[in-house]
C-alpha positions, 0 to 999 in steps of 0.5 A: 783892335787896331787904329785904322788910318784912311790916307788920301782915300778915294774911290770911284766905280767908273774905270774912267772918272771924269771928275768929283761926281764920278767918285763914291768917296772923295779925297778924304784922310780919316783916322779910327783910333784904337778902342773907339766906338765910332758911328758913320752917319749919313744918307743912302748913296753917301758913300758909307757902305763903300767906306766900310767894305774898303776898310774890311778888304771887300773893295780896293780903293781906287787911290790912297791907302788903308792903314791898320797901326801904321801898316799898309793892308790894301793888298790883304784879304779880309780874313788877313785883316782880322776884320769881323764885319756884320752886314744889314741881314744875318749871315749865318749857317741856317743848317748849323746850330747857334753853338756851331755857328759861333764856334765856327770862326774859332775852329778855322783858326785852330783854337783848342776846343775846351777854349772854344767851348767857354768862348762860345758860352761867354758871347752867348751870355752877354747877347743873351742867347744861351738857352738858343744854343743848341737850336738849329739857326733856321729856326731863330726869329730875325733879332736872334739871327742877328744877335748869332751874326754879332757873335760871329765876330765878337767871339774872336779875341784877334779881331782889328775891328768890328764892323756894322753895316746897318745891323739892326734894319731886320730888328722889331723897333722895340728890340732895336735899343735894347740891342744898341745898349748891348753892343755899347756894353759889349764894347766898354767890356772888351775895348774893340775898335767898333765902327757902326754905320747907319742912317739913323742919328738916334742909333748913331748917338746911342752907340757911338762916342763920336760920330763921323757924318758923310755927305756927297762922298766925304766926311763933313764933320766928326764929333760927339753928339753934343757937337754935331748939334751945337756946332755943326760944321757943315749945313748938311749936318745942321739940316741932317741932325736934330728933329727938326733940323737947322733952320738955314736962310740963304742970306746976302751981305748987308752993310751991319750983317747979313739980310733976306728981304727986308730983314736985316740981320746984324752981325759983329764987327769981325764977322762983317770984316769976314764977309767983306774978305771972303769973295763967295756969295754962297752965304747961309745963317742957320739956327736951331728951332731949340735956340729961337726965343719966341715972345709976344713982347717986341724989343730992338732985337726981335723979328716979327713973324706970322705963326703958320702951324703949331704942333703939339707933341706933348712935352713941347711944341713945334711952331712954324712961322714965317719971317719975311718970305722964309719958313723957320721952326721954332720949338716952344715949351709945353707952357707956351702957346701961340695962335695960328695966324697971330704974330709972334716976336723971334730973336736969334741969340748971338751964340746960337746963330751960325754963318756959313760960307759955301756950306762950311762954318765960319768959326771964331779962328777964320775971322 
């Protein structure tokens, strides 16, 4: 296993990039620490697979360095980097048996036959494919084939890291959760550096200790699932993480805080001072549906909104309201009830109301 440092990295598929929009990955500096279980999360086209292919050596970066344990590996082939990569669709030899597929990487590196047999049976047992060892790969189901593909990476004891590029796409939904948990168990058992690429936040949070969220070719936040949910550093993180995502409202400066339409949202003195100091007019406030408090009772710090819709999801409800000209989502407990067309009083607890300037969170240290 290795620490992987992407240093001043950027990549463009254009020979003559004219600006930031021509880059699949914009300048970034990021470290995947040795032995960590990480997820790289983001929408299609944000640069996730490009980054993974640069780490593995399938792609040479336009700018910057890839460092394994401090050593520059830009010119090394994937084989020389000792990287195992599991792709979206299984990469196995259909004409070989499962045993032969798992043994193949070990034979290529000259591992003795006795050790190969022991290692193959160990990995097959972990992946629960021991009964398939003597079957031809072409006769396997899609999820079994992907297990074999994963096993080909896990069977090697010399790997610097294992990279997973949306490996559960072809897996039956009922088996996805089980395989995610299995990968987590494997990581805990072998302590291998693992990077798991996905666009599914549930997959990311189930597998990873820390998640890197990509947007527009950049990592906009790197943190635990809890940190991404409670303290989104970028408006995209707020929008992308959670179901439904964070409520984001474009606002303007007002003497006591910020406002939209006729609604004034007060802020403390430090935040007001920060707003006056910063030059940008790209201002937003954000609050998650879970943190908005809804009540029948008006108070000095509440805002009256109209109930547009209530969706009952069993253990909780999602209420859609209109506040001024903005549409907001509010998560209700099972016992809360508001009629469509009625009015509700909303409050935004100071702890959970976030201020964003140029899409990035204004934190206390910035104020």
